[in-house]
C-alpha positions, 0 to 999 in steps of 0.5 A: 559576356558578349553584349553584341549577341542578339538574344532574341532567341531564348535557350532552354537547357535540359539536364537529365538526372537521377539520384546523383546530387553530388554530380548534379550540384557540379554541373549546376555550378558549371552553368553558373559560370557561363559567359552567355546568360540568356537561358533557363535550366529544365531538369528532367528528373527520372524519379529521384528522392527528396535529396534532389529536390532539396539540392534544386531548392538550395541551388535555386538560391545560388544561381543566376538562371531560373531552374524548372524541376520536372519529376516523374515517379521512379519506374525503372530507367525511363529517360526518354519519358522524362525528356519528353515531359522536360520538352514540353515544359521548355519555354525556349525556342532552342533546346540544349540537352545534356546530362547531369554528370557533364560539367559545361566549360564557360563557353558551352551555351555560347558555342551552342548558341553562335552555331545554331542555324535553321535546319540543323542540330548540333552534335557536341563533344565530352571529355571523360574523367576517372572517378577519383578526379570526378570526386575531387573537383570542387566548386572553386575548380569549376569557377576557375575553370581548372577542371578543363585545364589539361595541365591541372588534369595532368597533375591529377594523373590524366594520360596524354592522349589525342583526346586531350585536344578536345580541352586544348584545341581553340579557334582554327585548330578546334574548327579543323578538328571538327571537320576532320574527325571521323566521328559522325555528328549524331544527337548525343544526350550528353551534349546536343542542341536543336530547335524545339519545333523540329524535335516536336515535328518528330514527336520527341523521344521514343518512350519504348527505349530505355538505356542504349541509344535513344538519343541517337534514334531521335537524331536518326528521325531528325535526319529522316525529317530533312534536319542536317547535323554540325559537328562541334565536338572540339568546340562545345566542350563538357567534362563527363564525370564517372559513374556506374551504369547499373541500368545498362542490360543486354535486353534494353540494348537488343530492343533498342537496336531493333527499334533503330534498325527500323527507324533507319530502314523504313526512314521514319519520322514520326514515333507513335510512342512519343510526346503525343500518344 
């Protein structure tokens, strides 16, 4: 751990989850390997059953960081609502958001911490894994950081693609790829960070929105508020475990597209369907 880093700013990391204990445990192991340690975990639980609570109670005994479990009744896919509840429960001034299926590399929190700056949010990246590799990753593989090693992944059948640079690029090369990537630096639910005060100033997530772009819509209101974004998709890295998306419906996508279009066209900053009702 870098002892020269100013630790005056406390970080809260929000992890969203729903009935996915096997994946969530791997993610929590990943955060237990972080080389920057001044953070709390706030789990945004969208109505999971008792198995998730039992896992969290177990993991509290195993990890070095505090875990806050924020839960709501299962009412279908209501991620925006539980994220707002989690935000209110965060003690940190600076918020990192990720998902319960994204294992962070050991420098994940440190990269977000070092690159934070007033007036900006950070947009990170992910490396998608197929189901067979997602399942075979063990606690030992996470502690050894093998699941971020492209040679280890190739042995398990990962093909050679440009996206492998997300795992192999370091230093100058990762900075260069962050600059030249055509991908816009948007707020991504799996890997983004920003100041809590900025998120509260736009009233958090729009709770009308279910699956499909509610994270991007938050980012669009932050842009309208004057916040800029930093692209760190080749520096702030996590591996994304595979899963089914049964909650993705044409209706939710269409509704969210309409809301996002209004946010952009009217340059909206505040949602009336957020934290403050």
